[in-house]
FIKOLZA-1660 file (N, C-alpha, C; in steps of 0.1 Angstrom, whole numbers, plus 5000, padded with zeros to 4 digits):
% residues 71
   i   px   py   pz ch aa at
   1 6472 6454 4343  A  X  N
   1 6473 6440 4347  A  X CA
   1 6479 6431 4336  A  X  C
   2 6488 6423 4339  A  X  N
   2 6494 6414 4329  A  X CA
   2 6485 6403 4325  A  X  C
   3 6486 6399 4313  A  X  N
   3 6478 6388 4308  A  X CA
   3 6482 6375 4315  A  X  C
   4 6472 6367 4319  A  X  N
   4 6475 6355 4326  A  X CA
   4 6476 6344 4315  A  X  C
   5 6485 6334 4317  A  X  N
   5 6486 6323 4307  A  X CA
   5 6477 6312 4312  A  X  C
   6 6472 6304 4302  A  X  N
   6 6464 6293 4306  A  X CA
   6 6473 6282 4311  A  X  C
   7 6467 6273 4319  A  X  N
   7 6474 6263 4326  A  X CA
   7 6480 6253 4315  A  X  C
   8 6474 6252 4304  A  X  N
   8 6479 6243 4293  A  X CA
   8 6491 6249 4285  A  X  C
   9 6493 6262 4287  A  X  N
   9 6504 6269 4279  A  X CA
   9 6517 6266 4285  A  X  C
  10 6527 6263 4277  A  X  N
  10 6541 6261 4282  A  X CA
  10 6546 6274 4286  A  X  C
  11 6550 6276 4299  A  X  N
  11 6555 6288 4304  A  X CA
  11 6570 6291 4301  A  X  C
  12 6577 6280 4296  A  X  N
  12 6591 6282 4293  A  X CA
  12 6593 6285 4279  A  X  C
  13 6583 6286 4271  A  X  N
  13 6584 6290 4257  A  X CA
  13 6583 6305 4255  A  X  C
  14 6593 6311 4249  A  X  N
  14 6592 6326 4248  A  X CA
  14 6582 6329 4237  A  X  C
  15 6575 6340 4238  A  X  N
  15 6566 6345 4228  A  X CA
  15 6571 6357 4221  A  X  C
  16 6566 6359 4209  A  X  N
  16 6569 6372 4202  A  X CA
  16 6555 6377 4197  A  X  C
  17 6554 6390 4197  A  X  N
  17 6542 6396 4192  A  X CA
  17 6545 6400 4178  A  X  C
  18 6535 6398 4169  A  X  N
  18 6536 6401 4155  A  X CA
  18 6524 6407 4149  A  X  C
  19 6525 6414 4138  A  X  N
  19 6514 6419 4131  A  X CA
  19 6512 6412 4118  A  X  C
  20 6500 6408 4115  A  X  N
  20 6498 6401 4102  A  X CA
  20 6489 6409 4093  A  X  C
  21 6492 6408 4080  A  X  N
  21 6484 6415 4070  A  X CA
  21 6475 6405 4064  A  X  C
  22 6462 6406 4067  A  X  N
  22 6452 6397 4062  A  X CA
  22 6442 6404 4055  A  X  C
  23 6436 6398 4045  A  X  N
  23 6424 6404 4039  A  X CA
  23 6413 6404 4048  A  X  C
  24 6403 6413 4046  A  X  N
  24 6392 6414 4055  A  X CA
  24 6384 6401 4056  A  X  C
  25 6383 6393 4045  A  X  N
  25 6375 6381 4046  A  X CA
  25 6383 6370 4053  A  X  C
  26 6397 6370 4052  A  X  N
  26 6405 6360 4060  A  X CA
  26 6404 6363 4075  A  X  C
  27 6404 6376 4078  A  X  N
  27 6403 6380 4093  A  X CA
  27 6389 6376 4098  A  X  C
  28 6379 6379 4090  A  X  N
  28 6366 6376 4094  A  X CA
  28 6364 6360 4096  A  X  C
  29 6369 6353 4087  A  X  N
  29 6368 6338 4089  A  X CA
  29 6375 6333 4102  A  X  C
  30 6387 6338 4104  A  X  N
  30 6395 6334 4116  A  X CA
  30 6387 6338 4129  A  X  C
  31 6382 6351 4128  A  X  N
  31 6375 6356 4140  A  X CA
  31 6362 6348 4143  A  X  C
  32 6355 6345 4132  A  X  N
  32 6342 6337 4134  A  X CA
  32 6345 6323 4139  A  X  C
  33 6356 6317 4134  A  X  N
  33 6359 6303 4139  A  X CA
  33 6363 6304 4153  A  X  C
  34 6371 6314 4157  A  X  N
  34 6375 6316 4171  A  X CA
  34 6363 6317 4180  A  X  C
  35 6353 6325 4176  A  X  N
  35 6341 6327 4184  A  X CA
  35 6333 6314 4185  A  X  C
  36 6332 6307 4174  A  X  N
  36 6325 6294 4174  A  X CA
  36 6331 6284 4183  A  X  C
  37 6345 6283 4183  A  X  N
  37 6352 6274 4192  A  X CA
  37 6348 6278 4207  A  X  C
  38 6348 6291 4209  A  X  N
  38 6345 6295 4223  A  X CA
  38 6331 6291 4226  A  X  C
  39 6322 6293 4217  A  X  N
  39 6308 6290 4220  A  X CA
  39 6306 6275 4222  A  X  C
  40 6314 6266 4215  A  X  N
  40 6313 6252 4217  A  X CA
  40 6321 6246 4228  A  X  C
  41 6333 6252 4231  A  X  N
  41 6342 6246 4240  A  X CA
  41 6344 6255 4253  A  X  C
  42 6339 6267 4253  A  X  N
  42 6341 6276 4264  A  X CA
  42 6354 6284 4262  A  X  C
  43 6357 6292 4272  A  X  N
  43 6369 6300 4272  A  X CA
  43 6367 6313 4265  A  X  C
  44 6378 6319 4261  A  X  N
  44 6378 6332 4254  A  X CA
  44 6381 6330 4239  A  X  C
  45 6375 6338 4231  A  X  N
  45 6378 6338 4217  A  X CA
  45 6392 6343 4214  A  X  C
  46 6400 6336 4206  A  X  N
  46 6413 6340 4204  A  X CA
  46 6418 6336 4190  A  X  C
  47 6419 6346 4181  A  X  N
  47 6425 6343 4168  A  X CA
  47 6439 6339 4169  A  X  C
  48 6446 6344 4179  A  X  N
  48 6460 6340 4181  A  X CA
  48 6461 6325 4184  A  X  C
  49 6452 6321 4193  A  X  N
  49 6452 6307 4197  A  X CA
  49 6449 6298 4185  A  X  C
  50 6439 6302 4177  A  X  N
  50 6435 6295 4165  A  X CA
  50 6447 6294 4156  A  X  C
  51 6455 6305 4153  A  X  N
  51 6467 6304 4145  A  X CA
  51 6477 6295 4150  A  X  C
  52 6480 6296 4163  A  X  N
  52 6490 6287 4170  A  X CA
  52 6486 6272 4168  A  X  C
  53 6473 6269 4169  A  X  N
  53 6468 6256 4167  A  X CA
  53 6470 6251 4153  A  X  C
  54 6467 6260 4143  A  X  N
  54 6469 6256 4129  A  X CA
  54 6483 6254 4126  A  X  C
  55 6492 6262 4132  A  X  N
  55 6507 6260 4129  A  X CA
  55 6511 6247 4135  A  X  C
  56 6507 6244 4147  A  X  N
  56 6512 6232 4154  A  X CA
  56 6506 6220 4146  A  X  C
  57 6494 6221 4141  A  X  N
  57 6488 6210 4134  A  X CA
  57 6496 6207 4121  A  X  C
  58 6502 6217 4115  A  X  N
  58 6509 6216 4102  A  X CA
  58 6524 6218 4104  A  X  C
  59 6529 6216 4116  A  X  N
  59 6543 6219 4119  A  X CA
  59 6552 6210 4110  A  X  C
  60 6549 6197 4109  A  X  N
  60 6558 6188 4101  A  X CA
  60 6558 6192 4087  A  X  C
  61 6547 6196 4081  A  X  N
  61 6547 6200 4067  A  X CA
  61 6555 6213 4065  A  X  C
  62 6554 6222 4074  A  X  N
  62 6562 6234 4074  A  X CA
  62 6577 6232 4075  A  X  C
  63 6581 6223 4084  A  X  N
  63 6595 6220 4086  A  X CA
  63 6600 6212 4074  A  X  C
  64 6592 6204 4068  A  X  N
  64 6596 6196 4056  A  X CA
  64 6598 6206 4045  A  X  C
  65 6589 6216 4043  A  X  N
  65 6591 6226 4033  A  X CA
  65 6604 6234 4035  A  X  C
  66 6606 6238 4047  A  X  N
  66 6618 6245 4050  A  X CA
  66 6631 6237 4047  A  X  C
  67 6631 6224 4051  A  X  N
  67 6642 6216 4048  A  X CA
  67 6645 6215 4033  A  X  C
  68 6635 6215 4025  A  X  N
  68 6637 6213 4010  A  X CA
  68 6642 6226 4004  A  X  C
  69 6639 6238 4010  A  X  N
  69 6644 6250 4005  A  X CA
  69 6657 6255 4010  A  X  C
  70 6662 6249 4020  A  X  N
  70 6675 6253 4026  A  X CA
  70 6687 6244 4023  A  X  C
  71 6684 6235 4014  A  X  N
  71 6695 6225 4010  A  X CA
  71 6705 6231 4001  A  X  C
% end
């Protein structure tokens, strides 16, 4: 069965699957935060959703850093 997308997800944005190398304590922190968000807000625990949220929250900083390194 294919994974269903949440109604709030943009269906026209393509996704890529990636593997990340994290230390055990970094993974545990992300996993615990994802589960706490689920406990407080409902839904399913998702480290991927947590990372997407963090990236979007810091998008302007990341784009600014990229702009300064590609000049």
